[in-house]
C-alpha positions as CSV (number, residue, x, y, z in Angstrom):
1,M,8.1,-49.7,20.0
2,N,11.5,-50.4,20.7
3,H,12.1,-49.5,24.8
4,L,15.9,-50.8,24.7
5,L,17.4,-47.4,25.5
6,S,14.9,-46.7,28.3
7,L,15.6,-50.2,30.0
8,L,19.6,-49.0,29.5
9,V,19.5,-45.2,30.8
10,F,17.3,-46.7,34.1
11,S,19.1,-50.0,34.4
12,P,21.4,-48.8,37.0
13,L,17.7,-48.4,39.5
14,A,18.2,-51.9,39.5
15,G,21.6,-51.7,41.6
16,I,20.6,-48.4,43.6
17,L,17.2,-50.5,44.9
18,A,19.2,-54.0,46.0
19,V,22.3,-51.7,47.4
20,S,19.3,-50.0,49.0
21,F,17.8,-53.1,50.9
22,L,20.7,-54.5,52.1
23,S,22.2,-53.9,55.8
24,W,24.6,-51.0,56.0
25,E,27.2,-53.8,57.5
26,N,27.0,-56.1,54.9
27,E,29.3,-54.2,52.5
28,R,30.7,-57.4,50.5
29,A,26.8,-57.9,49.3
30,I,26.8,-53.6,49.0
31,R,29.9,-53.7,46.9
32,L,28.4,-56.9,44.3
33,A,25.3,-55.2,44.0
34,G,26.8,-51.7,43.3
35,L,29.0,-53.9,40.7
36,F,26.3,-55.5,39.5
37,G,24.4,-52.6,39.0
38,T,26.8,-51.3,36.2
39,L,27.1,-55.0,34.9
40,L,23.4,-54.6,33.6
41,P,24.1,-51.5,31.6
42,L,27.2,-52.8,30.2
43,L,25.0,-55.8,29.0
44,I,22.0,-53.7,27.4
45,V,24.4,-51.6,25.6
46,L,25.9,-54.5,24.1
47,I,23.1,-55.6,23.3
48,A,22.5,-52.3,21.5
49,A,25.5,-52.2,19.4
50,A,25.0,-55.7,18.1
51,G,21.7,-54.2,16.4
52,F,22.8,-51.1,15.4
53,Q,23.4,-50.9,11.8
54,S,26.6,-48.3,11.1
55,S,25.2,-47.6,7.5
56,V,21.9,-46.1,8.5
57,S,22.6,-42.2,8.8
58,D,19.1,-41.5,10.9
59,L,18.6,-42.1,14.5
60,Q,17.8,-45.6,15.8
61,M,16.5,-47.3,18.4
62,T,14.3,-44.2,18.9
63,E,11.4,-43.4,21.3
64,Q,9.2,-40.7,21.6
65,A,5.9,-40.2,24.2
66,N,4.1,-37.7,24.8
67,W,5.2,-36.0,28.1
68,I,4.5,-32.4,28.7
69,S,1.8,-30.1,27.0
70,Y,0.7,-26.7,27.6
71,T,-0.5,-23.4,26.4
72,L,1.5,-20.3,26.7
73,E,-0.6,-17.1,26.8
74,G,1.6,-14.1,25.2
75,L,2.3,-10.8,23.2
76,N,1.7,-12.8,20.1
77,G,-1.8,-14.9,21.2
78,R,-1.8,-18.4,22.3
79,M,1.1,-20.4,22.0
80,Q,0.9,-24.7,21.9
81,L,4.1,-26.0,23.7
82,N,4.9,-29.7,23.9
83,I,7.7,-31.3,25.8
84,D,7.8,-34.9,24.5
85,Y,10.4,-38.2,26.4
86,E,12.6,-39.1,23.4
87,L,15.2,-40.9,23.1
88,G,17.8,-42.6,20.3
89,V,21.3,-43.3,19.6
90,N,23.4,-42.5,16.6
91,G,27.0,-43.2,15.7
92,L,28.7,-40.9,18.5
93,S,26.4,-41.5,21.0
94,L,26.6,-45.1,21.1
95,V,30.2,-44.6,21.3
96,L,29.7,-42.7,24.2
97,L,27.5,-45.2,26.0
98,I,29.7,-48.1,25.3
99,L,32.7,-45.9,26.7
100,T,30.3,-45.1,30.0
101,S,29.1,-48.5,30.9
102,V,32.8,-49.7,30.5
103,V,34.4,-47.4,32.6
104,S,31.5,-47.6,35.0
105,V,32.1,-51.1,35.2
106,L,36.0,-50.7,36.2
107,A,35.2,-47.7,38.5
108,A,33.3,-50.2,40.4
109,L,35.9,-52.8,40.8
110,A,38.6,-50.2,41.5
111,S,35.7,-49.0,44.4
112,W,36.1,-52.4,45.8
113,N,37.9,-51.5,49.1
114,M,35.6,-48.3,49.3
115,K,35.3,-48.7,53.6
116,N,33.6,-45.1,54.5
117,A,29.9,-45.6,53.9
118,S,30.1,-47.9,51.0
119,K,26.2,-48.1,50.9
120,S,25.5,-44.5,50.5
121,Y,28.9,-44.2,47.8
122,F,27.4,-46.6,45.6
123,I,23.8,-45.5,45.8
124,F,25.4,-42.0,44.5
125,F,27.5,-44.0,42.2
126,L,25.1,-45.3,40.3
127,I,23.1,-42.4,40.3
128,L,25.8,-40.9,38.6
129,E,25.8,-43.4,36.0
130,L,22.2,-43.0,35.3
131,G,22.8,-39.5,34.7
132,M,25.7,-40.4,31.9
133,L,23.9,-42.7,30.4
134,G,20.7,-40.7,30.0
135,V,22.9,-37.1,29.1
136,F,24.3,-39.5,25.8
137,A,20.6,-41.2,24.9
138,S,18.4,-38.2,25.0
139,Q,17.1,-36.3,21.9
140,N,15.3,-33.7,23.4
141,L,16.9,-30.5,24.8
142,F,14.5,-30.4,28.2
143,L,15.6,-34.7,28.8
144,F,19.2,-34.0,28.2
145,F,19.2,-30.8,30.4
146,I,17.4,-33.3,33.1
147,F,20.1,-35.8,32.9
148,F,22.6,-33.2,33.1
149,E,21.4,-31.9,35.9
150,I,21.1,-35.2,37.7
151,T,24.9,-35.6,37.3
152,L,25.9,-32.9,39.1
153,I,24.0,-33.9,42.4
154,P,25.8,-37.2,42.9
155,M,29.2,-36.2,41.9
156,F,29.0,-33.2,44.7
157,F,28.6,-35.8,47.6
158,L,30.7,-38.9,45.8
159,I,33.7,-35.6,45.8
160,G,32.5,-33.8,49.4
161,K,32.6,-37.2,51.6
162,W,35.0,-39.4,50.2
163,G,37.4,-37.5,48.9
164,Y,40.9,-36.1,50.4
165,A,41.6,-33.2,53.0
166,D,40.7,-30.6,50.4
167,R,37.4,-32.5,49.4
168,E,34.7,-29.8,50.3
169,K,36.3,-27.1,48.7
170,A,36.8,-29.0,45.5
171,A,33.0,-29.7,45.7
172,Y,31.7,-26.9,46.1
173,S,34.2,-25.5,43.2
174,F,32.8,-28.2,41.1
175,L,28.8,-27.3,41.8
176,I,29.3,-23.4,41.5
177,Y,31.4,-23.6,38.0
178,N,29.0,-26.2,36.7
179,G,26.1,-24.6,38.2
180,I,26.9,-21.7,36.4
181,G,27.2,-23.5,33.2
182,S,23.6,-25.4,33.8
183,A,22.6,-21.7,34.1
184,I,23.7,-20.7,30.7
185,L,22.4,-24.0,29.4
186,L,18.8,-23.6,30.4
187,I,18.7,-19.9,29.4
188,V,19.7,-21.1,26.0
189,F,17.5,-24.0,25.2
190,V,14.6,-22.1,26.6
191,A,15.5,-19.1,23.9
192,L,15.5,-22.1,21.3
193,F,12.5,-23.6,22.3
194,M,10.6,-20.3,22.3
195,K,12.1,-19.5,19.0
196,T,11.6,-22.7,17.4
197,G,8.3,-24.8,19.4
198,T,10.4,-27.4,19.7
199,M,13.0,-29.2,21.8
200,N,13.5,-32.3,19.7
201,Y,17.2,-32.5,18.3
202,V,16.3,-33.4,14.6
203,E,13.7,-30.6,14.3
204,L,15.4,-28.0,15.7
205,A,18.6,-29.2,13.2
206,K,16.1,-28.7,10.4
207,I,14.2,-25.5,11.4
208,L,17.7,-23.6,12.1
209,A,18.8,-24.8,8.6
210,S,16.2,-23.4,6.7
211,P,16.3,-20.1,5.0
212,D,12.6,-19.4,6.0
213,G,13.0,-21.2,9.6
214,A,11.9,-19.6,12.6
215,G,15.3,-20.4,13.9
216,A,17.0,-18.6,11.0
217,A,15.4,-15.0,11.0
218,G,18.4,-13.4,13.3
219,S,22.3,-14.1,12.6
220,T,22.5,-12.6,16.0
221,F,20.5,-14.7,17.8
222,R,22.6,-17.9,16.2
223,L,25.8,-16.3,16.8
224,T,24.8,-15.2,20.7
225,V,23.5,-19.0,21.5
226,L,26.6,-20.7,19.9
227,I,28.5,-18.1,21.7
228,S,26.8,-19.3,24.8
229,L,27.1,-23.0,24.5
230,L,31.0,-22.7,23.7
231,I,31.0,-21.0,27.5
232,A,28.7,-23.8,29.0
233,F,30.2,-26.3,27.6
234,G,33.7,-24.6,28.0
235,I,33.2,-25.4,31.3
236,K,32.6,-28.7,31.3
237,L,35.2,-29.7,29.0
238,P,37.2,-27.4,30.4
239,I,38.3,-24.5,28.6
240,F,41.2,-22.5,29.8
241,P,40.5,-20.0,31.9
242,L,37.2,-21.5,33.4
243,H,39.1,-25.0,34.3
244,T,40.3,-24.8,37.9
245,W,37.4,-26.6,39.3
246,M,38.4,-29.8,37.3
247,L,42.2,-29.4,38.7
248,R,41.0,-29.7,42.1
249,V,38.6,-32.4,41.2
250,H,41.1,-34.7,39.9
251,V,43.2,-34.1,43.3
252,Q,41.0,-34.2,45.7
253,A,37.8,-36.6,44.3
254,P,38.7,-40.2,44.9
255,P,40.6,-42.1,42.3
256,P,37.6,-44.2,41.3
257,V,35.1,-41.3,41.2
258,V,37.9,-39.5,38.9
259,M,38.1,-42.1,36.7
260,L,34.4,-41.4,35.6
261,H,35.3,-37.8,35.6
262,S,37.9,-37.7,33.7
263,G,36.7,-40.7,31.6
264,I,33.2,-39.5,30.8
265,L,32.0,-36.4,32.9
266,L,34.7,-34.3,30.7
267,K,33.3,-36.0,27.3
268,I,30.0,-34.3,27.7
269,G,31.1,-31.0,27.1
270,A,32.9,-32.0,23.6
271,Y,29.5,-34.2,22.7
272,G,27.6,-30.8,23.8
273,L,29.6,-28.9,21.3
274,F,29.8,-31.4,18.9
275,T,26.0,-32.2,18.8
276,F,24.7,-28.6,19.5
277,G,27.4,-26.5,18.1
278,M,28.4,-27.8,15.2
279,G,25.4,-29.3,14.7
280,F,22.8,-26.8,14.9
281,F,24.6,-23.7,14.1
282,P,27.4,-24.9,11.4
283,E,27.8,-21.6,9.7
284,E,28.4,-20.0,12.8
285,F,31.0,-22.5,13.9
286,K,32.9,-22.0,11.3
287,K,33.0,-18.0,12.0
288,L,33.9,-19.1,15.6
289,G,36.5,-21.4,13.9
290,V,39.9,-19.6,14.1
291,L,38.9,-18.9,17.8
292,I,38.3,-22.4,18.7
293,A,41.6,-23.5,17.2
294,V,43.2,-20.9,19.2
295,L,41.6,-22.1,22.5
296,G,42.6,-25.9,21.9
297,V,46.2,-24.5,21.2
298,I,46.2,-22.4,24.3
299,N,44.4,-25.5,26.4
300,L,47.3,-28.0,24.8
301,L,50.2,-25.9,25.2
302,Y,49.3,-24.5,29.0
303,G,48.4,-27.5,30.5
304,A,51.4,-29.4,29.2
305,F,53.5,-26.6,30.2
306,L,51.9,-26.6,34.0
307,A,52.0,-30.3,33.8
308,I,55.7,-30.3,33.3
309,V,56.2,-28.5,36.6
310,Q,54.3,-30.4,39.0
311,T,55.4,-32.7,41.6
312,D,52.1,-34.5,42.4
313,L,51.1,-37.3,39.7
314,K,47.9,-36.1,40.2
315,K,48.3,-32.7,39.6
316,V,50.5,-34.0,36.2
317,L,47.1,-35.6,34.9
318,A,45.0,-33.4,35.9
319,Y,47.0,-30.5,33.8
320,S,47.3,-33.5,30.8
321,S,43.1,-33.7,30.9
322,V,43.2,-30.2,30.1
323,S,46.3,-30.6,27.3
324,H,44.3,-33.5,25.7
325,M,40.9,-31.5,25.3
326,G,42.5,-28.8,23.5
327,I,42.9,-31.8,20.9
328,V,39.2,-32.1,20.9
329,L,39.1,-28.3,20.5
330,I,42.1,-28.3,17.3
331,G,39.6,-31.2,15.8
332,L,36.6,-29.7,15.8
333,A,38.3,-26.0,14.9
334,A,39.3,-28.1,11.6
335,M,35.7,-28.8,10.8
336,N,36.9,-31.5,8.0
337,E,36.4,-35.2,8.5
338,A,39.9,-36.2,9.6
339,G,39.7,-33.2,12.0
340,V,36.4,-33.8,13.5
341,K,37.0,-37.5,13.9
342,G,40.6,-36.7,15.6
343,A,38.2,-35.2,18.0
344,I,35.8,-37.9,19.2
345,F,38.5,-40.4,18.8
346,Q,40.2,-38.2,21.3
347,L,37.6,-38.4,23.4
348,V,37.3,-42.2,23.3
349,S,41.2,-42.7,23.9
350,H,41.5,-39.9,26.5
351,G,38.4,-41.4,28.3
352,L,40.5,-45.0,28.5
353,I,43.8,-43.8,29.7
354,S,43.0,-41.3,32.2
355,A,40.8,-43.3,33.4
356,L,43.7,-46.2,33.3
357,L,46.0,-43.8,34.8
358,F,44.5,-42.5,38.0
359,F,43.3,-46.5,38.4
360,L,47.2,-47.1,38.6
361,I,47.7,-43.4,40.8
362,G,44.8,-45.2,43.1
363,V,46.5,-48.5,43.4
364,L,49.7,-46.4,44.3
365,Y,47.9,-44.0,47.0
366,E,46.9,-47.1,48.5
367,R,49.9,-48.7,49.1
368,S,51.9,-45.9,50.1
369,G,49.6,-42.6,51.5
370,S,51.3,-40.4,48.8
371,S,50.9,-39.9,45.1
372,D,53.8,-37.2,45.5
373,I,56.2,-38.3,42.8
374,Q,59.4,-37.3,45.3
375,D,58.0,-40.3,47.2
376,F,58.8,-42.9,44.6
377,G,61.6,-44.4,42.8
378,G,62.5,-47.6,41.5
379,L,59.0,-49.5,41.6
380,A,59.4,-51.7,39.0
381,A,61.7,-53.6,41.3
382,A,58.5,-54.0,44.0
383,M,55.5,-54.1,41.5
384,P,56.8,-54.8,38.1
385,I,53.4,-55.3,36.6
386,T,52.1,-51.9,38.1
387,A,54.9,-50.2,36.8
388,G,55.0,-51.8,33.3
389,V,51.2,-51.0,32.9
390,L,52.2,-47.4,33.8
391,L,54.7,-47.0,31.5
392,A,52.0,-48.6,28.8
393,G,49.5,-46.0,29.3
394,G,51.7,-43.1,29.4
395,L,53.0,-44.0,26.3
396,A,49.6,-44.5,25.2
397,S,49.1,-41.0,26.9
398,L,52.3,-39.2,24.9
399,G,50.6,-40.8,21.1
400,L,52.8,-43.9,20.3
401,P,52.1,-45.3,17.4
402,G,49.9,-48.3,18.0
403,M,48.0,-46.9,20.6
404,S,45.0,-45.1,20.8
405,G,46.4,-41.4,21.4
406,F,48.3,-41.5,18.2
407,I,45.7,-42.1,16.1
408,S,43.9,-39.4,17.0
409,E,46.4,-36.6,17.6
410,F,47.4,-37.6,14.3
411,L,43.8,-37.1,12.9
412,A,43.4,-34.0,14.4
413,F,46.5,-32.5,13.8
414,V,46.3,-33.7,9.8
415,G,42.7,-31.9,9.9
416,L,43.8,-28.2,11.3
417,F,46.8,-28.2,8.9
418,E,44.6,-28.7,6.2
419,T,43.0,-25.4,7.2
420,M,44.8,-23.4,9.7
421,P,48.3,-24.6,9.2
422,V,50.2,-22.1,11.2
423,I,47.8,-22.8,14.2
424,A,48.9,-26.3,13.9
425,A,52.3,-25.3,13.9
426,V,52.4,-23.8,17.0
427,G,49.9,-26.6,18.6
428,A,52.0,-29.7,17.3
429,L,54.7,-28.3,19.9
430,G,52.6,-29.4,22.7
431,I,53.3,-32.9,21.5
432,I,56.7,-32.5,21.9
433,L,56.0,-31.4,25.4
434,T,53.3,-33.9,26.6
435,A,56.4,-36.4,26.0
436,V,58.5,-34.7,28.1
437,Y,55.9,-34.4,31.6
438,I,54.6,-37.6,31.2
439,L,58.2,-39.6,30.8
440,R,59.4,-37.4,33.3
441,A,56.3,-38.7,36.0
442,V,56.5,-41.9,34.6
443,L,60.1,-42.4,34.8
444,A,60.9,-40.9,38.1
445,V,58.4,-43.5,39.7
446,T,59.4,-46.6,38.0
447,F,63.2,-46.5,37.7
448,G,66.1,-44.8,39.6
449,P,67.0,-45.9,42.8
450,Q,64.2,-47.9,44.9
451,K,63.2,-46.7,48.3
452,E,63.1,-48.9,51.1
453,A,59.7,-48.6,52.1
454,H,58.5,-50.1,48.4
455,S,60.1,-53.4,49.0
456,A,57.3,-54.7,51.2
457,F,54.5,-53.2,48.5
458,K,52.7,-55.5,47.2
459,D,52.1,-55.6,43.1
460,L,48.6,-55.6,41.1
461,T,46.1,-57.9,42.9
462,V,43.7,-60.0,40.8
463,L,40.5,-57.9,41.5
464,E,43.2,-54.9,40.6
465,K,44.5,-56.6,37.3
466,I,41.1,-56.6,35.4
467,P,40.5,-52.9,35.2
468,A,44.5,-52.6,34.6
469,F,44.4,-55.1,32.2
470,V,40.8,-54.5,30.0
471,L,41.5,-50.6,29.9
472,L,45.0,-51.4,28.4
473,A,43.7,-53.7,26.1
474,L,41.1,-51.4,24.5
475,V,43.6,-48.7,24.1
476,L,45.7,-51.0,22.1
477,F,42.7,-52.5,20.0
478,I,41.3,-48.9,19.2
479,G,45.3,-48.6,18.5
480,V,45.7,-51.3,16.2
481,Y,42.2,-51.4,14.3
482,P,40.9,-47.7,14.6
483,E,38.3,-48.5,12.2
484,I,36.0,-50.4,14.7
485,L,35.4,-46.8,15.8
486,S,35.3,-45.3,12.7
487,K,32.5,-47.4,11.2
488,S,30.1,-46.6,13.7
489,L,30.7,-42.7,13.1
490,T,31.1,-42.8,9.4
491,A,27.0,-41.2,9.0
492,V,26.9,-38.9,11.6
493,L,30.4,-37.3,10.6
494,D,28.9,-37.3,6.7
495,T,25.5,-35.6,8.7
496,I,27.5,-33.1,10.3
497,L,30.1,-32.0,7.6
498,L,26.9,-31.7,4.7
499,G,26.0,-29.0,7.1
500,L,29.7,-27.7,7.7
501,R,30.0,-27.7,4.0
502,G,26.1,-25.6,3.5
């Protein structure tokens, strides 16, 4: 049996152990060990990607082992229940594993100047990465839920201890909202398990698709489960009006943590809707298509309108994330190849662009102690490289052709125009608004009269250039050569679209 995925998922433990045995005073060694803990998963996931066959529709690198087995006494007699340890990847999960590993390495580099209890910080950081990797590698509902819960604990402490003034309020808001989502998710998973007798993704999809399958018996049950999944993962995505916790996190958490949260953790919501919602209940998903499209347009326009009036760069990007997640919903609601592919492209594109922009905001905050737009101006004169990368990141976010943001938005709207042209036309206004708030914020920071205090600011250091240039290079590469993603997604898209077509 190939154990590469287990090695990948649990590889951050090596970094955790290395950090744990180091002295609290040896901060440089702690940072190096923490960085090593993120480089190891990146190396393993690249090895996995090299061996991945994009033309194969079945799961690859699968692992299965007996884990939990027991007999349940019920009204209908005895039922033997088995929960196995199951891992595997398809094109989508592999792409998200690579994204997780890349952003984690760059966020670890962005954490280099973390001086407050750096040992605890990197331990929680690596636990968070372990949970994220496990979520995307799991092929079992129980295992998915465990890793999903693992991400909540370190994130709570990373926000609550290393965040800004209102960090504790933001941490508790994060925990309460995501805890509610977890409770709904647990109920759904237990209901599916009791209905079908399995927690394996592939077996569940087959049973629920079968006309005489146990899970196909009640349309009310299926629709109720899908709506519950929409709420649970809608909190994570987030979908308006379940988004307020995310705004607090983006403003109060330290920038490297927000790089992970905005770049990776929000994507778990979309991944869940795609894998469990669209994958398990394609017919019911079609019935909710208009509702999901409307929610996507609301997200897109609401986030864009509020981003325009913000004076804090963090809040601009926080509402921008709400808006850009609306494009993911729009693409999924289209339920055709262009739309769904656009939604997945948007996951990757937004993951890279948001990580880049929040990293740059962290650099500016470290120099000035502020993220208020009014405190900046003429930054291009003092920090030309920072200003240039910030402008490029902003252009990518508004969907400039040749960058990853363009191809994702283009495909998502092409897909929706094919099925719901009126809703797509309304949603297209969000693209114009995106240009307004991005250019307003970026140009106000980089151009105009230079503030006197800014003349002493240092431009990006050698260490800071690595995350900035790597993220920008990936945004450009995907924008110029989107086929690099399309090849790995073809097989999984064909499987999902086949289910949607019945």
